[in-house]
N, CA, C and O atoms as a GROMACS GRO file, in nm:
protein
  356
    1MET      N    1   5.032  11.216   6.145
    1MET     CA    2   4.889  11.236   6.150
    1MET      C    3   4.837  11.252   6.008
    1MET      O    4   4.899  11.319   5.926
    2LYS      N    5   4.724  11.190   5.979
    2LYS     CA    6   4.659  11.204   5.849
    2LYS      C    7   4.570  11.326   5.852
    2LYS      O    8   4.512  11.361   5.955
    3THR      N    9   4.558  11.392   5.737
    3THR     CA   10   4.476  11.513   5.728
    3THR      C   11   4.371  11.496   5.619
    3THR      O   12   4.399  11.447   5.510
    4ILE      N   13   4.249  11.537   5.652
    4ILE     CA   14   4.140  11.544   5.555
    4ILE      C   15   4.113  11.692   5.534
    4ILE      O   16   4.092  11.765   5.632
    5LEU      N   17   4.114  11.738   5.410
    5LEU     CA   18   4.091  11.878   5.378
    5LEU      C   19   3.950  11.894   5.321
    5LEU      O   20   3.914  11.827   5.224
    6ILE      N   21   3.872  11.982   5.382
    6ILE     CA   22   3.738  12.013   5.332
    6ILE      C   23   3.743  12.155   5.280
    6ILE      O   24   3.781  12.247   5.353
    7VAL      N   25   3.705  12.175   5.155
    7VAL     CA   26   3.706  12.307   5.093
    7VAL      C   27   3.562  12.357   5.083
    7VAL      O   28   3.475  12.288   5.031
    8VAL      N   29   3.540  12.478   5.135
    8VAL     CA   30   3.406  12.536   5.139
    8VAL      C   31   3.409  12.672   5.073
    8VAL      O   32   3.502  12.750   5.093
    9GLU      N   33   3.307  12.701   4.994
    9GLU     CA   34   3.289  12.835   4.940
    9GLU      C   35   3.139  12.858   4.931
    9GLU      O   36   3.070  12.798   4.849
   10GLY      N   37   3.090  12.946   5.016
   10GLY     CA   38   2.947  12.977   5.015
   10GLY      C   39   2.862  12.882   5.098
   10GLY      O   40   2.740  12.885   5.087
   11GLY      N   41   2.922  12.799   5.179
   11GLY     CA   42   2.847  12.708   5.265
   11GLY      C   43   2.885  12.726   5.409
   11GLY      O   44   2.979  12.799   5.441
   12ILE      N   45   2.813  12.660   5.497
   12ILE     CA   46   2.839  12.671   5.640
   12ILE      C   47   2.859  12.532   5.698
   12ILE      O   48   2.774  12.445   5.682
   13ILE      N   49   2.971  12.512   5.764
   13ILE     CA   50   2.997  12.387   5.835
   13ILE      C   51   2.939  12.404   5.976
   13ILE      O   52   2.980  12.493   6.049
   14GLN      N   53   2.846  12.320   6.013
   14GLN     CA   54   2.786  12.328   6.146
   14GLN      C   55   2.872  12.258   6.250
   14GLN      O   56   2.886  12.306   6.363
   15ASP      N   57   2.929  12.143   6.214
   15ASP     CA   58   3.010  12.065   6.307
   15ASP      C   59   3.083  11.957   6.229
   15ASP      O   60   3.044  11.923   6.118
   16VAL      N   61   3.187  11.905   6.287
   16VAL     CA   62   3.261  11.793   6.228
   16VAL      C   63   3.264  11.684   6.335
   16VAL      O   64   3.323  11.702   6.442
   17LEU      N   65   3.201  11.570   6.305
   17LEU     CA   66   3.189  11.462   6.403
   17LEU      C   67   3.252  11.334   6.349
   17LEU      O   68   3.275  11.320   6.229
   18GLY      N   69   3.280  11.242   6.439
   18GLY     CA   70   3.331  11.112   6.400
   18GLY      C   71   3.477  11.112   6.357
   18GLY      O   72   3.517  11.029   6.276
   19ILE      N   73   3.555  11.202   6.411
   19ILE     CA   74   3.696  11.209   6.375
   19ILE      C   75   3.772  11.104   6.455
   19ILE      O   76   3.773  11.109   6.578
   20PRO      N   77   3.835  11.008   6.388
   20PRO     CA   78   3.910  10.907   6.462
   20PRO      C   79   4.044  10.962   6.513
   20PRO      O   80   4.094  11.062   6.461
   21GLU      N   81   4.099  10.897   6.613
   21GLU     CA   82   4.230  10.934   6.666
   21GLU      C   83   4.332  10.932   6.552
   21GLU      O   84   4.326  10.845   6.465
   22GLY      N   85   4.426  11.027   6.553
   22GLY     CA   86   4.531  11.030   6.453
   22GLY      C   87   4.491  11.096   6.322
   22GLY      O   88   4.567  11.094   6.226
   23VAL      N   89   4.370  11.156   6.319
   23VAL     CA   90   4.323  11.223   6.198
   23VAL      C   91   4.289  11.368   6.232
   23VAL      O   92   4.228  11.395   6.336
   24GLN      N   93   4.328  11.458   6.145
   24GLN     CA   94   4.297  11.600   6.159
   24GLN      C   95   4.212  11.640   6.040
   24GLN      O   96   4.245  11.607   5.926
   25VAL      N   97   4.103  11.712   6.064
   25VAL     CA   98   4.018  11.763   5.957
   25VAL      C   99   4.040  11.914   5.949
   25VAL      O  100   4.018  11.985   6.047
   26VAL      N  101   4.083  11.961   5.833
   26VAL     CA  102   4.108  12.104   5.813
   26VAL      C  103   4.001  12.157   5.718
   26VAL      O  104   3.987  12.109   5.605
   27VAL      N  105   3.927  12.257   5.764
   27VAL     CA  106   3.826  12.322   5.681
   27VAL      C  107   3.886  12.450   5.626
   27VAL      O  108   3.927  12.539   5.701
   28CYS      N  109   3.890  12.459   5.494
   28CYS     CA  110   3.944  12.575   5.424
   28CYS      C  111   3.826  12.646   5.358
   28CYS      O  112   3.768  12.594   5.262
   29ASP      N  113   3.790  12.764   5.408
   29ASP     CA  114   3.672  12.836   5.363
   29ASP      C  115   3.713  12.958   5.281
   29ASP      O  116   3.776  13.050   5.333
   30TYR      N  117   3.678  12.957   5.154
   30TYR     CA  118   3.713  13.066   5.063
   30TYR      C  119   3.611  13.180   5.066
   30TYR      O  120   3.631  13.282   4.999
   31ASP      N  121   3.502  13.164   5.139
   31ASP     CA  122   3.399  13.268   5.148
   31ASP      C  123   3.439  13.365   5.258
   31ASP      O  124   3.389  13.355   5.370
   32VAL      N  125   3.527  13.459   5.227
   32VAL     CA  126   3.581  13.551   5.328
   32VAL      C  127   3.518  13.690   5.322
   32VAL      O  128   3.557  13.778   5.398
   33GLU      N  129   3.422  13.710   5.234
   33GLU     CA  130   3.356  13.840   5.225
   33GLU      C  131   3.279  13.867   5.355
   33GLU      O  132   3.198  13.785   5.398
   34GLY      N  133   3.305  13.981   5.415
   34GLY     CA  134   3.237  14.018   5.539
   34GLY      C  135   3.296  13.956   5.664
   34GLY      O  136   3.242  13.974   5.773
   35VAL      N  137   3.406  13.883   5.650
   35VAL     CA  138   3.472  13.818   5.764
   35VAL      C  139   3.563  13.919   5.834
   35VAL      O  140   3.619  14.008   5.770
   36ASP      N  141   3.577  13.904   5.964
   36ASP     CA  142   3.669  13.988   6.042
   36ASP      C  143   3.812  13.946   6.009
   36ASP      O  144   3.873  13.866   6.080
   37ILE      N  145   3.864  14.001   5.900
   37ILE     CA  146   3.997  13.963   5.850
   37ILE      C  147   4.103  13.982   5.958
   37ILE      O  148   4.188  13.895   5.977
   38GLU      N  149   4.099  14.095   6.028
   38GLU     CA  150   4.200  14.122   6.130
   38GLU      C  151   4.197  14.015   6.240
   38GLU      O  152   4.302  13.971   6.287
   39GLY      N  153   4.078  13.974   6.278
   39GLY     CA  154   4.065  13.869   6.381
   39GLY      C  155   4.127  13.738   6.335
   39GLY      O  156   4.194  13.671   6.413
   40TYR      N  157   4.104  13.702   6.208
   40TYR     CA  158   4.164  13.578   6.156
   40TYR      C  159   4.315  13.590   6.145
   40TYR      O  160   4.387  13.492   6.167
   41ILE      N  161   4.365  13.708   6.110
   41ILE     CA  162   4.510  13.729   6.103
   41ILE      C  163   4.570  13.713   6.243
   41ILE      O  164   4.671  13.644   6.260
   42GLU      N  165   4.507  13.776   6.343
   42GLU     CA  166   4.557  13.768   6.481
   42GLU      C  167   4.558  13.624   6.533
   42GLU      O  168   4.647  13.585   6.609
   43ASN      N  169   4.459  13.544   6.491
   43ASN     CA  170   4.450  13.404   6.536
   43ASN      C  171   4.531  13.309   6.448
   43ASN      O  172   4.534  13.188   6.474
   44GLY      N  173   4.597  13.363   6.345
   44GLY     CA  174   4.677  13.278   6.257
   44GLY      C  175   4.595  13.184   6.171
   44GLY      O  176   4.640  13.076   6.134
   45ARG      N  177   4.472  13.227   6.138
   45ARG     CA  178   4.383  13.139   6.062
   45ARG      C  179   4.348  13.193   5.924
   45ARG      O  180   4.257  13.141   5.859
   46LEU      N  181   4.419  13.296   5.876
   46LEU     CA  182   4.397  13.349   5.742
   46LEU      C  183   4.513  13.307   5.653
   46LEU      O  184   4.629  13.326   5.689
   47PHE      N  185   4.482  13.249   5.538
   47PHE     CA  186   4.585  13.196   5.448
   47PHE      C  187   4.557  13.242   5.306
   47PHE      O  188   4.446  13.283   5.273
   48ARG      N  189   4.659  13.235   5.223
   48ARG     CA  190   4.643  13.256   5.080
   48ARG      C  191   4.681  13.124   5.014
   48ARG      O  192   4.794  13.078   5.025
   49VAL      N  193   4.584  13.066   4.944
   49VAL     CA  194   4.606  12.938   4.876
   49VAL      C  195   4.576  12.960   4.728
   49VAL      O  196   4.466  13.003   4.691
   50ASN      N  197   4.673  12.928   4.644
   50ASN     CA  198   4.659  12.949   4.500
   50ASN      C  199   4.612  13.090   4.467
   50ASN      O  200   4.531  13.110   4.376
   51GLY      N  201   4.663  13.188   4.542
   51GLY     CA  202   4.632  13.328   4.515
   51GLY      C  203   4.501  13.377   4.572
   51GLY      O  204   4.467  13.494   4.555
   52LYS      N  205   4.424  13.290   4.640
   52LYS     CA  206   4.296  13.330   4.696
   52LYS      C  207   4.302  13.324   4.848
   52LYS      O  208   4.360  13.232   4.905
   53LEU      N  209   4.240  13.423   4.915
   53LEU     CA  210   4.234  13.422   5.060
   53LEU      C  211   4.135  13.317   5.109
   53LEU      O  212   4.031  13.295   5.047
   54CYS      N  213   4.169  13.254   5.220
   54CYS     CA  214   4.077  13.160   5.283
   54CYS      C  215   4.105  13.156   5.433
   54CYS      O  216   4.216  13.187   5.478
   55THR      N  217   4.004  13.118   5.508
   55THR     CA  218   4.022  13.094   5.651
   55THR      C  219   4.036  12.944   5.670
   55THR      O  220   3.979  12.866   5.594
   56GLN      N  221   4.110  12.905   5.771
   56GLN     CA  222   4.126  12.763   5.800
   56GLN      C  223   4.106  12.738   5.948
   56GLN      O  224   4.150  12.816   6.032
   57ILE      N  225   4.039  12.629   5.978
   57ILE     CA  226   4.025  12.583   6.115
   57ILE      C  227   4.045  12.432   6.115
   57ILE      O  228   3.998  12.362   6.025
   58ALA      N  229   4.115  12.382   6.215
   58ALA     CA  230   4.146  12.239   6.221
   58ALA      C  231   4.068  12.174   6.336
   58ALA      O  232   4.057  12.231   6.444
   59TYR      N  233   4.015  12.056   6.310
   59TYR     CA  234   3.946  11.977   6.410
   59TYR      C  235   4.024  11.847   6.429
   59TYR      O  236   4.069  11.787   6.332
   60GLU      N  237   4.039  11.805   6.553
   60GLU     CA  238   4.102  11.677   6.583
   60GLU      C  239   4.011  11.598   6.675
   60GLU      O  240   3.916  11.652   6.732
   61ALA      N  241   4.041  11.470   6.689
   61ALA     CA  242   3.961  11.385   6.775
   61ALA      C  243   3.964  11.436   6.918
   61ALA      O  244   4.071  11.460   6.974
   62ASN      N  245   3.847  11.452   6.977
   62ASN     CA  246   3.832  11.480   7.119
   62ASN      C  247   3.692  11.435   7.157
   62ASN      O  248   3.618  11.386   7.072
   63GLU      N  249   3.655  11.451   7.280
   63GLU     CA  250   3.525  11.397   7.322
   63GLU      C  251   3.408  11.464   7.251
   63GLU      O  252   3.300  11.405   7.243
   64ASP      N  253   3.427  11.586   7.198
   64ASP     CA  254   3.320  11.653   7.126
   64ASP      C  255   3.311  11.609   6.980
   64ASP      O  256   3.205  11.622   6.919
   65THR      N  257   3.420  11.558   6.922
   65THR     CA  258   3.419  11.526   6.779
   65THR      C  259   3.420  11.378   6.748
   65THR      O  260   3.405  11.340   6.632
   66THR      N  261   3.436  11.294   6.849
   66THR     CA  262   3.440  11.151   6.820
   66THR      C  263   3.302  11.088   6.820
   66THR      O  264   3.285  10.973   6.778
   67GLY      N  265   3.203  11.162   6.867
   67GLY     CA  266   3.066  11.109   6.868
   67GLY      C  267   3.007  11.107   6.728
   67GLY      O  268   3.068  11.152   6.632
   68GLU      N  269   2.888  11.053   6.720
   68GLU     CA  270   2.818  11.050   6.593
   68GLU      C  271   2.682  11.116   6.612
   68GLU      O  272   2.630  11.122   6.723
   69MET      N  273   2.626  11.166   6.504
   69MET     CA  274   2.495  11.226   6.512
   69MET      C  275   2.391  11.119   6.538
   69MET      O  276   2.402  11.008   6.486
   70ASP      N  277   2.291  11.150   6.619
   70ASP     CA  278   2.183  11.057   6.647
   70ASP      C  279   2.088  11.059   6.528
   70ASP      O  280   2.014  11.155   6.507
   71THR      N  281   2.092  10.952   6.450
   71THR     CA  282   2.008  10.947   6.330
   71THR      C  283   1.894  10.847   6.345
   71THR      O  284   1.829  10.812   6.247
   72ASP      N  285   1.869  10.800   6.469
   72ASP     CA  286   1.762  10.702   6.490
   72ASP      C  287   1.627  10.755   6.444
   72ASP      O  288   1.545  10.679   6.393
   73ASP      N  289   1.604  10.886   6.461
   73ASP     CA  290   1.475  10.944   6.424
   73ASP      C  291   1.477  11.006   6.285
   73ASP      O  292   1.382  11.073   6.246
   74ALA      N  293   1.583  10.985   6.210
   74ALA     CA  294   1.593  11.044   6.076
   74ALA      C  295   1.498  10.974   5.980
   74ALA      O  296   1.488  10.852   5.978
   75ILE      N  297   1.431  11.054   5.900
   75ILE     CA  298   1.337  11.002   5.801
   75ILE      C  299   1.385  11.045   5.664
   75ILE      O  300   1.404  11.165   5.641
   76PRO      N  301   1.406  10.950   5.571
   76PRO     CA  302   1.450  10.989   5.436
   76PRO      C  303   1.345  11.078   5.368
   76PRO      O  304   1.225  11.052   5.379
   77VAL      N  305   1.391  11.180   5.299
   77VAL     CA  306   1.301  11.268   5.225
   77VAL      C  307   1.299  11.222   5.081
   77VAL      O  308   1.402  11.219   5.014
   78THR      N  309   1.181  11.186   5.035
   78THR     CA  310   1.168  11.140   4.897
   78THR      C  311   1.100  11.243   4.809
   78THR      O  312   1.108  11.235   4.687
   79GLU      N  313   1.034  11.340   4.871
   79GLU     CA  314   0.975  11.450   4.795
   79GLU      C  315   0.955  11.568   4.890
   79GLU      O  316   0.942  11.551   5.011
   80ILE      N  317   0.954  11.687   4.833
   80ILE     CA  318   0.933  11.808   4.912
   80ILE      C  319   0.784  11.841   4.911
   80ILE      O  320   0.722  11.848   4.805
   81VAL      N  321   0.729  11.861   5.029
   81VAL     CA  322   0.589  11.900   5.040
   81VAL      C  323   0.583  12.037   5.105
   81VAL      O  324   0.685  12.088   5.153
   82LYS      N  325   0.466  12.098   5.108
   82LYS     CA  326   0.451  12.235   5.158
   82LYS      C  327   0.507  12.250   5.300
   82LYS      O  328   0.573  12.349   5.328
   83ASP      N  329   0.482  12.154   5.388
   83ASP     CA  330   0.533  12.164   5.526
   83ASP      C  331   0.685  12.173   5.530
   83ASP      O  332   0.740  12.247   5.612
   84ASP      N  333   0.754  12.098   5.441
   84ASP     CA  334   0.900  12.103   5.435
   84ASP      C  335   0.948  12.241   5.395
   84ASP      O  336   1.045  12.291   5.451
   85GLU      N  337   0.881  12.302   5.300
   85GLU     CA  338   0.920  12.436   5.254
   85GLU      C  339   0.904  12.537   5.367
   85GLU      O  340   0.988  12.626   5.381
   86GLU      N  341   0.798  12.525   5.448
   86GLU     CA  342   0.778  12.617   5.559
   86GLU      C  343   0.883  12.593   5.667
   86GLU      O  344   0.931  12.689   5.727
   87ASP      N  345   0.920  12.466   5.693
   87ASP     CA  346   1.024  12.435   5.793
   87ASP      C  347   1.158  12.493   5.753
   87ASP      O  348   1.237  12.533   5.839
   88ALA      N  349   1.186  12.499   5.623
   88ALA     CA  350   1.315  12.546   5.573
   88ALA      C  351   1.331  12.697   5.590
   88ALA      O  352   1.443  12.749   5.584
   89ARG      N  353   1.220  12.767   5.610
   89ARG     CA  354   1.227  12.913   5.623
   89ARG      C  355   1.270  12.954   5.756
   89ARG      O  356   1.281  13.073   5.784
   0.00000   0.00000   0.00000
């Protein structure tokens, strides 16, 4: 199986989509401040990589991850206007 490693620090992964069969996506998140460390230890998802703690979760192809996001209604943003700033809040 091929593995894709995504490294995150200070960001949030909402979902991982479009994973083909035979591929595993591993998210390694170094932002562990405020995380339930004991819960991650119990689930076997807390690791030390290069001396730093991180949580890891693996995604594989299944009916929830093989789909694609519906981008038919997506509109490219070429500039930020006041309405966009209010939506972001």
